[in-house]
PDB file of N, CA, C, O and CB in Angstrom:
ATOM      1  N   MET A   1     -27.413-118.750-167.284  1.00  0.00           N
ATOM      2  CA  MET A   1     -26.250-118.023-166.811  1.00  0.00           C
ATOM      3  C   MET A   1     -26.625-117.046-165.695  1.00  0.00           C
ATOM      4  O   MET A   1     -25.863-116.882-164.742  1.00  0.00           O
ATOM      5  CB  MET A   1     -25.591-117.279-167.965  1.00  0.00           C
ATOM      6  N   ASN A   2     -27.780-116.400-165.800  1.00  0.00           N
ATOM      7  CA  ASN A   2     -28.220-115.467-164.766  1.00  0.00           C
ATOM      8  C   ASN A   2     -28.510-116.172-163.455  1.00  0.00           C
ATOM      9  O   ASN A   2     -28.273-115.621-162.380  1.00  0.00           O
ATOM     10  CB  ASN A   2     -29.451-114.716-165.227  1.00  0.00           C
ATOM     11  N   ASP A   3     -29.031-117.407-163.545  1.00  0.00           N
ATOM     12  CA  ASP A   3     -29.334-118.156-162.331  1.00  0.00           C
ATOM     13  C   ASP A   3     -28.070-118.437-161.533  1.00  0.00           C
ATOM     14  O   ASP A   3     -28.083-118.372-160.304  1.00  0.00           O
ATOM     15  CB  ASP A   3     -30.040-119.465-162.674  1.00  0.00           C
ATOM     16  N   LYS A   4     -26.986-118.748-162.220  1.00  0.00           N
ATOM     17  CA  LYS A   4     -25.718-119.025-161.549  1.00  0.00           C
ATOM     18  C   LYS A   4     -25.189-117.760-160.864  1.00  0.00           C
ATOM     19  O   LYS A   4     -24.640-117.840-159.765  1.00  0.00           O
ATOM     20  CB  LYS A   4     -24.679-119.566-162.560  1.00  0.00           C
ATOM     21  N   ARG A   5     -25.347-116.621-161.486  1.00  0.00           N
ATOM     22  CA  ARG A   5     -24.890-115.355-160.929  1.00  0.00           C
ATOM     23  C   ARG A   5     -25.682-115.016-159.650  1.00  0.00           C
ATOM     24  O   ARG A   5     -25.106-114.566-158.660  1.00  0.00           O
ATOM     25  CB  ARG A   5     -25.036-114.221-161.979  1.00  0.00           C
ATOM     26  N   TYR A   6     -27.000-115.237-159.684  1.00  0.00           N
ATOM     27  CA  TYR A   6     -27.831-114.973-158.507  1.00  0.00           C
ATOM     28  C   TYR A   6     -27.493-115.918-157.361  1.00  0.00           C
ATOM     29  O   TYR A   6     -27.524-115.528-156.194  1.00  0.00           O
ATOM     30  CB  TYR A   6     -29.310-115.100-158.865  1.00  0.00           C
ATOM     31  N   LEU A   7     -27.173-117.145-157.697  1.00  0.00           N
ATOM     32  CA  LEU A   7     -26.784-118.115-156.676  1.00  0.00           C
ATOM     33  C   LEU A   7     -25.481-117.691-155.998  1.00  0.00           C
ATOM     34  O   LEU A   7     -25.368-117.757-154.774  1.00  0.00           O
ATOM     35  CB  LEU A   7     -26.633-119.516-157.294  1.00  0.00           C
ATOM     36  N   ILE A   8     -24.520-117.264-156.774  1.00  0.00           N
ATOM     37  CA  ILE A   8     -23.243-116.804-156.219  1.00  0.00           C
ATOM     38  C   ILE A   8     -23.453-115.564-155.359  1.00  0.00           C
ATOM     39  O   ILE A   8     -22.872-115.461-154.278  1.00  0.00           O
ATOM     40  CB  ILE A   8     -22.234-116.506-157.348  1.00  0.00           C
ATOM     41  N   LEU A   9     -24.272-114.620-155.820  1.00  0.00           N
ATOM     42  CA  LEU A   9     -24.560-113.417-155.039  1.00  0.00           C
ATOM     43  C   LEU A   9     -25.266-113.771-153.726  1.00  0.00           C
ATOM     44  O   LEU A   9     -24.984-113.165-152.693  1.00  0.00           O
ATOM     45  CB  LEU A   9     -25.424-112.441-155.859  1.00  0.00           C
ATOM     46  N   ALA A  10     -26.176-114.740-153.757  1.00  0.00           N
ATOM     47  CA  ALA A  10     -26.887-115.161-152.550  1.00  0.00           C
ATOM     48  C   ALA A  10     -25.930-115.798-151.551  1.00  0.00           C
ATOM     49  O   ALA A  10     -26.030-115.544-150.350  1.00  0.00           O
ATOM     50  CB  ALA A  10     -28.012-116.143-152.903  1.00  0.00           C
ATOM     51  N   ILE A  11     -25.017-116.611-152.027  1.00  0.00           N
ATOM     52  CA  ILE A  11     -24.038-117.256-151.144  1.00  0.00           C
ATOM     53  C   ILE A  11     -23.101-116.218-150.539  1.00  0.00           C
ATOM     54  O   ILE A  11     -22.831-116.263-149.339  1.00  0.00           O
ATOM     55  CB  ILE A  11     -23.228-118.322-151.914  1.00  0.00           C
ATOM     56  N   VAL A  12     -22.606-115.298-151.333  1.00  0.00           N
ATOM     57  CA  VAL A  12     -21.717-114.251-150.823  1.00  0.00           C
ATOM     58  C   VAL A  12     -22.456-113.368-149.815  1.00  0.00           C
ATOM     59  O   VAL A  12     -21.898-113.018-148.775  1.00  0.00           O
ATOM     60  CB  VAL A  12     -21.164-113.390-151.986  1.00  0.00           C
ATOM     61  N   GLY A  13     -23.695-113.009-150.112  1.00  0.00           N
ATOM     62  CA  GLY A  13     -24.488-112.209-149.187  1.00  0.00           C
ATOM     63  C   GLY A  13     -24.727-112.922-147.872  1.00  0.00           C
ATOM     64  O   GLY A  13     -24.636-112.310-146.808  1.00  0.00           O
ATOM     65  N   ALA A  14     -25.032-114.211-147.933  1.00  0.00           N
ATOM     66  CA  ALA A  14     -25.247-114.990-146.716  1.00  0.00           C
ATOM     67  C   ALA A  14     -23.970-115.078-145.891  1.00  0.00           C
ATOM     68  O   ALA A  14     -24.028-115.009-144.663  1.00  0.00           O
ATOM     69  CB  ALA A  14     -25.747-116.395-147.062  1.00  0.00           C
ATOM     70  N   LEU A  15     -22.826-115.227-146.534  1.00  0.00           N
ATOM     71  CA  LEU A  15     -21.552-115.262-145.816  1.00  0.00           C
ATOM     72  C   LEU A  15     -21.261-113.927-145.139  1.00  0.00           C
ATOM     73  O   LEU A  15     -20.788-113.903-144.002  1.00  0.00           O
ATOM     74  CB  LEU A  15     -20.413-115.622-146.772  1.00  0.00           C
ATOM     75  N   ILE A  16     -21.534-112.831-145.812  1.00  0.00           N
ATOM     76  CA  ILE A  16     -21.305-111.504-145.234  1.00  0.00           C
ATOM     77  C   ILE A  16     -22.215-111.285-144.030  1.00  0.00           C
ATOM     78  O   ILE A  16     -21.759-110.813-142.988  1.00  0.00           O
ATOM     79  CB  ILE A  16     -21.540-110.402-146.291  1.00  0.00           C
ATOM     80  N   VAL A  17     -23.486-111.619-144.161  1.00  0.00           N
ATOM     81  CA  VAL A  17     -24.426-111.454-143.050  1.00  0.00           C
ATOM     82  C   VAL A  17     -24.042-112.364-141.883  1.00  0.00           C
ATOM     83  O   VAL A  17     -24.073-111.929-140.732  1.00  0.00           O
ATOM     84  CB  VAL A  17     -25.869-111.757-143.512  1.00  0.00           C
ATOM     85  N   GLY A  18     -23.688-113.599-142.155  1.00  0.00           N
ATOM     86  CA  GLY A  18     -23.294-114.529-141.096  1.00  0.00           C
ATOM     87  C   GLY A  18     -22.041-114.080-140.376  1.00  0.00           C
ATOM     88  O   GLY A  18     -21.976-114.160-139.149  1.00  0.00           O
ATOM     89  N   LEU A  19     -21.048-113.612-141.106  1.00  0.00           N
ATOM     90  CA  LEU A  19     -19.810-113.144-140.496  1.00  0.00           C
ATOM     91  C   LEU A  19     -20.039-111.893-139.662  1.00  0.00           C
ATOM     92  O   LEU A  19     -19.483-111.769-138.570  1.00  0.00           O
ATOM     93  CB  LEU A  19     -18.766-112.872-141.567  1.00  0.00           C
ATOM     94  N   SER A  20     -20.840-110.975-140.155  1.00  0.00           N
ATOM     95  CA  SER A  20     -21.096-109.753-139.381  1.00  0.00           C
ATOM     96  C   SER A  20     -21.895-110.063-138.118  1.00  0.00           C
ATOM     97  O   SER A  20     -21.637-109.457-137.078  1.00  0.00           O
ATOM     98  CB  SER A  20     -21.849-108.719-140.240  1.00  0.00           C
ATOM     99  N   CYS A  21     -22.844-110.974-138.173  1.00  0.00           N
ATOM    100  CA  CYS A  21     -23.590-111.378-136.968  1.00  0.00           C
ATOM    101  C   CYS A  21     -22.666-112.048-135.959  1.00  0.00           C
ATOM    102  O   CYS A  21     -22.767-111.790-134.759  1.00  0.00           O
ATOM    103  CB  CYS A  21     -24.745-112.332-137.339  1.00  0.00           C
ATOM    104  N   TYR A  22     -21.780-112.896-136.429  1.00  0.00           N
ATOM    105  CA  TYR A  22     -20.831-113.558-135.540  1.00  0.00           C
ATOM    106  C   TYR A  22     -19.933-112.534-134.841  1.00  0.00           C
ATOM    107  O   TYR A  22     -19.743-112.607-133.627  1.00  0.00           O
ATOM    108  CB  TYR A  22     -19.977-114.567-136.326  1.00  0.00           C
ATOM    109  N   LEU A  23     -19.386-111.589-135.591  1.00  0.00           N
ATOM    110  CA  LEU A  23     -18.500-110.585-134.999  1.00  0.00           C
ATOM    111  C   LEU A  23     -19.243-109.690-134.014  1.00  0.00           C
ATOM    112  O   LEU A  23     -18.699-109.346-132.965  1.00  0.00           O
ATOM    113  CB  LEU A  23     -17.862-109.734-136.093  1.00  0.00           C
ATOM    114  N   PHE A  24     -20.474-109.309-134.334  1.00  0.00           N
ATOM    115  CA  PHE A  24     -21.265-108.473-133.440  1.00  0.00           C
ATOM    116  C   PHE A  24     -21.583-109.216-132.151  1.00  0.00           C
ATOM    117  O   PHE A  24     -21.390-108.672-131.063  1.00  0.00           O
ATOM    118  CB  PHE A  24     -22.557-108.025-134.126  1.00  0.00           C
ATOM    119  N   LEU A  25     -22.063-110.439-132.253  1.00  0.00           N
ATOM    120  CA  LEU A  25     -22.433-111.203-131.062  1.00  0.00           C
ATOM    121  C   LEU A  25     -21.222-111.581-130.232  1.00  0.00           C
ATOM    122  O   LEU A  25     -21.314-111.662-129.007  1.00  0.00           O
ATOM    123  CB  LEU A  25     -23.191-112.453-131.454  1.00  0.00           C
ATOM    124  N   ASN A  26     -20.097-111.811-130.871  1.00  0.00           N
ATOM    125  CA  ASN A  26     -18.880-112.157-130.147  1.00  0.00           C
ATOM    126  C   ASN A  26     -18.436-110.998-129.262  1.00  0.00           C
ATOM    127  O   ASN A  26     -18.033-111.223-128.120  1.00  0.00           O
ATOM    128  CB  ASN A  26     -17.761-112.539-131.126  1.00  0.00           C
ATOM    129  N   SER A  27     -18.499-109.771-129.757  1.00  0.00           N
ATOM    130  CA  SER A  27     -18.121-108.625-128.936  1.00  0.00           C
ATOM    131  C   SER A  27     -19.221-108.278-127.943  1.00  0.00           C
ATOM    132  O   SER A  27     -18.925-107.801-126.848  1.00  0.00           O
ATOM    133  CB  SER A  27     -17.809-107.417-129.818  1.00  0.00           C
ATOM    134  N   PHE A  28     -20.474-108.504-128.294  1.00  0.00           N
ATOM    135  CA  PHE A  28     -21.605-108.194-127.420  1.00  0.00           C
ATOM    136  C   PHE A  28     -21.654-109.133-126.225  1.00  0.00           C
ATOM    137  O   PHE A  28     -22.073-108.726-125.142  1.00  0.00           O
ATOM    138  CB  PHE A  28     -22.915-108.272-128.198  1.00  0.00           C
ATOM    139  N   MET A  29     -21.239-110.372-126.398  1.00  0.00           N
ATOM    140  CA  MET A  29     -21.312-111.379-125.343  1.00  0.00           C
ATOM    141  C   MET A  29     -20.011-111.491-124.551  1.00  0.00           C
ATOM    142  O   MET A  29     -19.822-112.467-123.824  1.00  0.00           O
ATOM    143  CB  MET A  29     -21.660-112.724-125.939  1.00  0.00           C
ATOM    144  N   ASP A  30     -19.115-110.522-124.674  1.00  0.00           N
ATOM    145  CA  ASP A  30     -17.847-110.546-123.951  1.00  0.00           C
ATOM    146  C   ASP A  30     -18.102-110.477-122.449  1.00  0.00           C
ATOM    147  O   ASP A  30     -18.899-109.656-121.994  1.00  0.00           O
ATOM    148  CB  ASP A  30     -16.937-109.380-124.400  1.00  0.00           C
ATOM    149  N   ARG A  31     -17.437-111.327-121.679  1.00  0.00           N
ATOM    150  CA  ARG A  31     -17.634-111.399-120.231  1.00  0.00           C
ATOM    151  C   ARG A  31     -16.374-110.964-119.504  1.00  0.00           C
ATOM    152  O   ARG A  31     -15.268-111.034-120.040  1.00  0.00           O
ATOM    153  CB  ARG A  31     -18.029-112.823-119.804  1.00  0.00           C
ATOM    154  N   VAL A  32     -16.567-110.510-118.266  1.00  0.00           N
ATOM    155  CA  VAL A  32     -15.448-110.096-117.422  1.00  0.00           C
ATOM    156  C   VAL A  32     -15.710-110.609-116.012  1.00  0.00           C
ATOM    157  O   VAL A  32     -16.856-110.664-115.567  1.00  0.00           O
ATOM    158  CB  VAL A  32     -15.263-108.536-117.433  1.00  0.00           C
ATOM    159  N   ASP A  33     -14.628-110.988-115.302  1.00  0.00           N
ATOM    160  CA  ASP A  33     -14.729-111.403-113.900  1.00  0.00           C
ATOM    161  C   ASP A  33     -14.682-110.163-113.022  1.00  0.00           C
ATOM    162  O   ASP A  33     -13.743-109.371-113.112  1.00  0.00           O
ATOM    163  CB  ASP A  33     -13.587-112.398-113.517  1.00  0.00           C
ATOM    164  N   ILE A  34     -15.703-109.988-112.162  1.00  0.00           N
ATOM    165  CA  ILE A  34     -15.718-108.849-111.252  1.00  0.00           C
ATOM    166  C   ILE A  34     -15.736-109.355-109.814  1.00  0.00           C
ATOM    167  O   ILE A  34     -16.120-110.493-109.547  1.00  0.00           O
ATOM    168  CB  ILE A  34     -16.940-107.932-111.529  1.00  0.00           C
ATOM    169  N   VAL A  35     -15.317-108.497-108.900  1.00  0.00           N
ATOM    170  CA  VAL A  35     -15.280-108.829-107.475  1.00  0.00           C
ATOM    171  C   VAL A  35     -16.642-108.505-106.867  1.00  0.00           C
ATOM    172  O   VAL A  35     -17.174-107.411-107.054  1.00  0.00           O
ATOM    173  CB  VAL A  35     -14.136-108.048-106.739  1.00  0.00           C
ATOM    174  N   VAL A  36     -17.203-109.479-106.130  1.00  0.00           N
ATOM    175  CA  VAL A  36     -18.474-109.284-105.414  1.00  0.00           C
ATOM    176  C   VAL A  36     -18.325-109.873-104.009  1.00  0.00           C
ATOM    177  O   VAL A  36     -17.401-110.642-103.742  1.00  0.00           O
ATOM    178  CB  VAL A  36     -19.682-109.959-106.187  1.00  0.00           C
ATOM    179  N   PHE A  37     -19.243-109.501-103.120  1.00  0.00           N
ATOM    180  CA  PHE A  37     -19.227-110.061-101.775  1.00  0.00           C
ATOM    181  C   PHE A  37     -19.745-111.495-101.810  1.00  0.00           C
ATOM    182  O   PHE A  37     -20.703-111.803-102.519  1.00  0.00           O
ATOM    183  CB  PHE A  37     -20.074-109.199-100.809  1.00  0.00           C
ATOM    184  N   ALA A  38     -19.101-112.370-101.037  1.00  0.00           N
ATOM    185  CA  ALA A  38     -19.512-113.768-100.953  1.00  0.00           C
ATOM    186  C   ALA A  38     -20.624-113.958 -99.932  1.00  0.00           C
ATOM    187  O   ALA A  38     -21.309-114.980 -99.946  1.00  0.00           O
ATOM    188  CB  ALA A  38     -18.321-114.650-100.596  1.00  0.00           C
ATOM    189  N   ARG A  39     -20.812-112.982 -99.044  1.00  0.00           N
ATOM    190  CA  ARG A  39     -21.855-113.047 -98.015  1.00  0.00           C
ATOM    191  C   ARG A  39     -22.298-111.623 -97.692  1.00  0.00           C
ATOM    192  O   ARG A  39     -21.705-110.653 -98.163  1.00  0.00           O
ATOM    193  CB  ARG A  39     -21.341-113.785 -96.722  1.00  0.00           C
ATOM    194  N   ASP A  40     -23.344-111.514 -96.885  1.00  0.00           N
ATOM    195  CA  ASP A  40     -23.813-110.200 -96.449  1.00  0.00           C
ATOM    196  C   ASP A  40     -22.805-109.599 -95.472  1.00  0.00           C
ATOM    197  O   ASP A  40     -22.345-110.268 -94.547  1.00  0.00           O
ATOM    198  CB  ASP A  40     -25.219-110.302 -95.795  1.00  0.00           C
ATOM    199  N   ILE A  41     -22.476-108.351 -95.686  1.00  0.00           N
ATOM    200  CA  ILE A  41     -21.532-107.636 -94.833  1.00  0.00           C
ATOM    201  C   ILE A  41     -22.313-106.583 -94.045  1.00  0.00           C
ATOM    202  O   ILE A  41     -23.084-105.814 -94.620  1.00  0.00           O
ATOM    203  CB  ILE A  41     -20.378-106.979 -95.679  1.00  0.00           C
ATOM    204  N   GLN A  42     -22.108-106.557 -92.730  1.00  0.00           N
ATOM    205  CA  GLN A  42     -22.769-105.570 -91.878  1.00  0.00           C
ATOM    206  C   GLN A  42     -21.974-104.269 -91.869  1.00  0.00           C
ATOM    207  O   GLN A  42     -20.761-104.269 -92.081  1.00  0.00           O
ATOM    208  CB  GLN A  42     -22.934-106.111 -90.440  1.00  0.00           C
ATOM    209  N   GLN A  43     -22.662-103.177 -91.625  1.00  0.00           N
ATOM    210  CA  GLN A  43     -22.013-101.876 -91.580  1.00  0.00           C
ATOM    211  C   GLN A  43     -20.986-101.852 -90.455  1.00  0.00           C
ATOM    212  O   GLN A  43     -21.277-102.267 -89.333  1.00  0.00           O
ATOM    213  CB  GLN A  43     -23.053-100.751 -91.393  1.00  0.00           C
ATOM    214  N   GLY A  44     -19.797-101.371 -90.755  1.00  0.00           N
ATOM    215  CA  GLY A  44     -18.722-101.287 -89.776  1.00  0.00           C
ATOM    216  C   GLY A  44     -17.874-102.543 -89.688  1.00  0.00           C
ATOM    217  O   GLY A  44     -16.852-102.542 -89.002  1.00  0.00           O
ATOM    218  N   GLU A  45     -18.265-103.606 -90.356  1.00  0.00           N
ATOM    219  CA  GLU A  45     -17.519-104.870 -90.326  1.00  0.00           C
ATOM    220  C   GLU A  45     -16.293-104.768 -91.228  1.00  0.00           C
ATOM    221  O   GLU A  45     -16.355-104.176 -92.305  1.00  0.00           O
ATOM    222  CB  GLU A  45     -18.421-106.058 -90.770  1.00  0.00           C
ATOM    223  N   THR A  46     -15.186-105.343 -90.785  1.00  0.00           N
ATOM    224  CA  THR A  46     -13.963-105.355 -91.583  1.00  0.00           C
ATOM    225  C   THR A  46     -14.077-106.410 -92.670  1.00  0.00           C
ATOM    226  O   THR A  46     -14.484-107.542 -92.410  1.00  0.00           O
ATOM    227  CB  THR A  46     -12.723-105.620 -90.696  1.00  0.00           C
ATOM    228  N   ILE A  47     -13.722-106.035 -93.870  1.00  0.00           N
ATOM    229  CA  ILE A  47     -13.803-106.949 -95.018  1.00  0.00           C
ATOM    230  C   ILE A  47     -12.511-107.741 -95.117  1.00  0.00           C
ATOM    231  O   ILE A  47     -11.420-107.171 -95.135  1.00  0.00           O
ATOM    232  CB  ILE A  47     -14.070-106.172 -96.342  1.00  0.00           C
ATOM    233  N   GLN A  48     -12.642-109.056 -95.181  1.00  0.00           N
ATOM    234  CA  GLN A  48     -11.501-109.961 -95.325  1.00  0.00           C
ATOM    235  C   GLN A  48     -11.483-110.526 -96.751  1.00  0.00           C
ATOM    236  O   GLN A  48     -12.455-110.396 -97.496  1.00  0.00           O
ATOM    237  CB  GLN A  48     -11.568-111.116 -94.270  1.00  0.00           C
ATOM    238  N   THR A  49     -10.377-111.144 -97.109  1.00  0.00           N
ATOM    239  CA  THR A  49     -10.245-111.729 -98.450  1.00  0.00           C
ATOM    240  C   THR A  49     -11.274-112.816 -98.691  1.00  0.00           C
ATOM    241  O   THR A  49     -11.784-112.938 -99.804  1.00  0.00           O
ATOM    242  CB  THR A  49      -8.846-112.296 -98.648  1.00  0.00           C
ATOM    243  N   GLU A  50     -11.596-113.611 -97.673  1.00  0.00           N
ATOM    244  CA  GLU A  50     -12.572-114.693 -97.841  1.00  0.00           C
ATOM    245  C   GLU A  50     -14.008-114.181 -97.989  1.00  0.00           C
ATOM    246  O   GLU A  50     -14.906-114.950 -98.331  1.00  0.00           O
ATOM    247  CB  GLU A  50     -12.494-115.641 -96.659  1.00  0.00           C
ATOM    248  N   ASP A  51     -14.229-112.892 -97.734  1.00  0.00           N
ATOM    249  CA  ASP A  51     -15.561-112.299 -97.915  1.00  0.00           C
ATOM    250  C   ASP A  51     -15.830-111.918 -99.370  1.00  0.00           C
ATOM    251  O   ASP A  51     -16.953-111.561 -99.726  1.00  0.00           O
ATOM    252  CB  ASP A  51     -15.710-111.067 -97.029  1.00  0.00           C
ATOM    253  N   LEU A  52     -14.800-111.996-100.203  1.00  0.00           N
ATOM    254  CA  LEU A  52     -14.919-111.600-101.611  1.00  0.00           C
ATOM    255  C   LEU A  52     -14.843-112.821-102.517  1.00  0.00           C
ATOM    256  O   LEU A  52     -14.191-113.812-102.187  1.00  0.00           O
ATOM    257  CB  LEU A  52     -13.818-110.589-101.988  1.00  0.00           C
ATOM    258  N   THR A  53     -15.506-112.741-103.646  1.00  0.00           N
ATOM    259  CA  THR A  53     -15.452-113.798-104.651  1.00  0.00           C
ATOM    260  C   THR A  53     -15.570-113.158-106.031  1.00  0.00           C
ATOM    261  O   THR A  53     -15.842-111.963-106.145  1.00  0.00           O
ATOM    262  CB  THR A  53     -16.584-114.858-104.424  1.00  0.00           C
ATOM    263  N   PHE A  54     -15.367-113.942-107.060  1.00  0.00           N
ATOM    264  CA  PHE A  54     -15.465-113.447-108.434  1.00  0.00           C
ATOM    265  C   PHE A  54     -16.722-113.999-109.100  1.00  0.00           C
ATOM    266  O   PHE A  54     -17.095-115.150-108.873  1.00  0.00           O
ATOM    267  CB  PHE A  54     -14.208-113.835-109.249  1.00  0.00           C
ATOM    268  N   ARG A  55     -17.357-113.198-109.903  1.00  0.00           N
ATOM    269  CA  ARG A  55     -18.501-113.603-110.717  1.00  0.00           C
ATOM    270  C   ARG A  55     -18.298-113.071-112.129  1.00  0.00           C
ATOM    271  O   ARG A  55     -17.721-112.001-112.327  1.00  0.00           O
ATOM    272  CB  ARG A  55     -19.847-113.084-110.110  1.00  0.00           C
ATOM    273  N   GLN A  56     -18.780-113.832-113.102  1.00  0.00           N
ATOM    274  CA  GLN A  56     -18.702-113.384-114.495  1.00  0.00           C
ATOM    275  C   GLN A  56     -19.974-112.649-114.876  1.00  0.00           C
ATOM    276  O   GLN A  56     -21.082-113.108-114.597  1.00  0.00           O
ATOM    277  CB  GLN A  56     -18.467-114.577-115.446  1.00  0.00           C
ATOM    278  N   HIS A  57     -19.800-111.501-115.516  1.00  0.00           N
ATOM    279  CA  HIS A  57     -20.917-110.709-116.016  1.00  0.00           C
ATOM    280  C   HIS A  57     -20.586-110.228-117.413  1.00  0.00           C
ATOM    281  O   HIS A  57     -19.420-110.119-117.793  1.00  0.00           O
ATOM    282  CB  HIS A  57     -21.225-109.514-115.078  1.00  0.00           C
ATOM    283  N   TYR A  58     -21.647-109.940-118.181  1.00  0.00           N
ATOM    284  CA  TYR A  58     -21.434-109.381-119.508  1.00  0.00           C
ATOM    285  C   TYR A  58     -20.854-107.978-119.376  1.00  0.00           C
ATOM    286  O   TYR A  58     -21.340-107.164-118.591  1.00  0.00           O
ATOM    287  CB  TYR A  58     -22.756-109.357-120.319  1.00  0.00           C
ATOM    288  N   LYS A  59     -19.818-107.708-120.147  1.00  0.00           N
ATOM    289  CA  LYS A  59     -19.065-106.467-120.017  1.00  0.00           C
ATOM    290  C   LYS A  59     -19.911-105.235-120.327  1.00  0.00           C
ATOM    291  O   LYS A  59     -19.763-104.205-119.669  1.00  0.00           O
ATOM    292  CB  LYS A  59     -17.862-106.500-120.928  1.00  0.00           C
ATOM    293  N   ASN A  60     -20.777-105.325-121.301  1.00  0.00           N
ATOM    294  CA  ASN A  60     -21.548-104.141-121.691  1.00  0.00           C
ATOM    295  C   ASN A  60     -22.702-103.841-120.739  1.00  0.00           C
ATOM    296  O   ASN A  60     -23.348-102.804-120.891  1.00  0.00           O
ATOM    297  CB  ASN A  60     -22.086-104.319-123.088  1.00  0.00           C
ATOM    298  N   GLY A  61     -22.989-104.709-119.760  1.00  0.00           N
ATOM    299  CA  GLY A  61     -24.069-104.470-118.822  1.00  0.00           C
ATOM    300  C   GLY A  61     -23.595-104.018-117.448  1.00  0.00           C
ATOM    301  O   GLY A  61     -24.401-103.909-116.524  1.00  0.00           O
ATOM    302  N   LEU A  62     -22.316-103.755-117.299  1.00  0.00           N
ATOM    303  CA  LEU A  62     -21.757-103.375-116.004  1.00  0.00           C
ATOM    304  C   LEU A  62     -21.680-101.860-115.853  1.00  0.00           C
ATOM    305  O   LEU A  62     -21.533-101.145-116.844  1.00  0.00           O
ATOM    306  CB  LEU A  62     -20.372-103.987-115.826  1.00  0.00           C
ATOM    307  N   PRO A  63     -21.778-101.364-114.610  1.00  0.00           N
ATOM    308  CA  PRO A  63     -21.558 -99.927-114.398  1.00  0.00           C
ATOM    309  C   PRO A  63     -20.077 -99.593-114.602  1.00  0.00           C
ATOM    310  O   PRO A  63     -19.236-100.489-114.666  1.00  0.00           O
ATOM    311  CB  PRO A  63     -22.022 -99.502-112.971  1.00  0.00           C
ATOM    312  N   GLU A  64     -19.775 -98.331-114.701  1.00  0.00           N
ATOM    313  CA  GLU A  64     -18.389 -97.915-114.982  1.00  0.00           C
ATOM    314  C   GLU A  64     -17.438 -98.185-113.818  1.00  0.00           C
ATOM    315  O   GLU A  64     -16.226 -98.244-114.026  1.00  0.00           O
ATOM    316  CB  GLU A  64     -18.354 -96.438-115.322  1.00  0.00           C
ATOM    317  N   SER A  65     -17.949 -98.349-112.617  1.00  0.00           N
ATOM    318  CA  SER A  65     -17.091 -98.445-111.435  1.00  0.00           C
ATOM    319  C   SER A  65     -16.913 -99.874-110.923  1.00  0.00           C
ATOM    320  O   SER A  65     -16.700-100.064-109.726  1.00  0.00           O
ATOM    321  CB  SER A  65     -17.655 -97.594-110.337  1.00  0.00           C
ATOM    322  N   TYR A  66     -16.994-100.879-111.787  1.00  0.00           N
ATOM    323  CA  TYR A  66     -16.810-102.254-111.315  1.00  0.00           C
ATOM    324  C   TYR A  66     -15.339-102.527-111.021  1.00  0.00           C
ATOM    325  O   TYR A  66     -14.453-101.879-111.578  1.00  0.00           O
ATOM    326  CB  TYR A  66     -17.341-103.261-112.356  1.00  0.00           C
ATOM    327  N   ILE A  67     -15.091-103.500-110.134  1.00  0.00           N
ATOM    328  CA  ILE A  67     -13.735-103.817-109.676  1.00  0.00           C
ATOM    329  C   ILE A  67     -13.378-105.231-110.122  1.00  0.00           C
ATOM    330  O   ILE A  67     -14.183-106.152-109.989  1.00  0.00           O
ATOM    331  CB  ILE A  67     -13.617-103.679-108.124  1.00  0.00           C
ATOM    332  N   THR A  68     -12.173-105.397-110.650  1.00  0.00           N
ATOM    333  CA  THR A  68     -11.709-106.702-111.107  1.00  0.00           C
ATOM    334  C   THR A  68     -10.535-107.232-110.271  1.00  0.00           C
ATOM    335  O   THR A  68     -10.103-108.368-110.468  1.00  0.00           O
ATOM    336  CB  THR A  68     -11.304-106.619-112.568  1.00  0.00           C
ATOM    337  N   ASP A  69     -10.022-106.428-109.353  1.00  0.00           N
ATOM    338  CA  ASP A  69      -8.858-106.818-108.547  1.00  0.00           C
ATOM    339  C   ASP A  69      -9.259-106.849-107.074  1.00  0.00           C
ATOM    340  O   ASP A  69      -9.779-105.861-106.556  1.00  0.00           O
ATOM    341  CB  ASP A  69      -7.660-105.835-108.773  1.00  0.00           C
ATOM    342  N   GLN A  70      -9.021-107.979-106.389  1.00  0.00           N
ATOM    343  CA  GLN A  70      -9.391-108.117-104.978  1.00  0.00           C
ATOM    344  C   GLN A  70      -8.670-107.108-104.087  1.00  0.00           C
ATOM    345  O   GLN A  70      -9.263-106.582-103.145  1.00  0.00           O
ATOM    346  CB  GLN A  70      -9.091-109.526-104.498  1.00  0.00           C
ATOM    347  N   SER A  71      -7.406-106.836-104.371  1.00  0.00           N
ATOM    348  CA  SER A  71      -6.654-105.906-103.528  1.00  0.00           C
ATOM    349  C   SER A  71      -7.228-104.491-103.619  1.00  0.00           C
ATOM    350  O   SER A  71      -7.150-103.725-102.659  1.00  0.00           O
ATOM    351  CB  SER A  71      -5.174-105.901-103.931  1.00  0.00           C
ATOM    352  N   GLU A  72      -7.794-104.152-104.756  1.00  0.00           N
ATOM    353  CA  GLU A  72      -8.431-102.839-104.917  1.00  0.00           C
ATOM    354  C   GLU A  72      -9.715-102.759-104.078  1.00  0.00           C
ATOM    355  O   GLU A  72     -10.062-101.687-103.581  1.00  0.00           O
ATOM    356  CB  GLU A  72      -8.749-102.568-106.417  1.00  0.00           C
ATOM    357  N   ALA A  73     -10.404-103.862-103.921  1.00  0.00           N
ATOM    358  CA  ALA A  73     -11.638-103.884-103.119  1.00  0.00           C
ATOM    359  C   ALA A  73     -11.336-103.822-101.631  1.00  0.00           C
ATOM    360  O   ALA A  73     -12.121-103.270-100.860  1.00  0.00           O
ATOM    361  CB  ALA A  73     -12.454-105.141-103.428  1.00  0.00           C
ATOM    362  N   LEU A  74     -10.209-104.382-101.222  1.00  0.00           N
ATOM    363  CA  LEU A  74      -9.847-104.366 -99.797  1.00  0.00           C
ATOM    364  C   LEU A  74      -9.273-103.025 -99.433  1.00  0.00           C
ATOM    365  O   LEU A  74      -8.905-102.804 -98.279  1.00  0.00           O
ATOM    366  CB  LEU A  74      -8.842-105.482 -99.462  1.00  0.00           C
TER     367      LEU A  74
END
């Protein structure tokens, strides 16, 4: 009878650990599209829409001042 109880506790514990790892990694690996330059821009050059592109980056590794809207970058 004790063996069955330990087996159930082991299964429940494994489910709890697996679910918590999944939830942690799911939020940790969240990505966001940010605006970046598509080519090198020289000082004083006017930035056009075709000079910008989107790239995906992990959300928790970005600085606070990243831009997600092209019109905000222009």
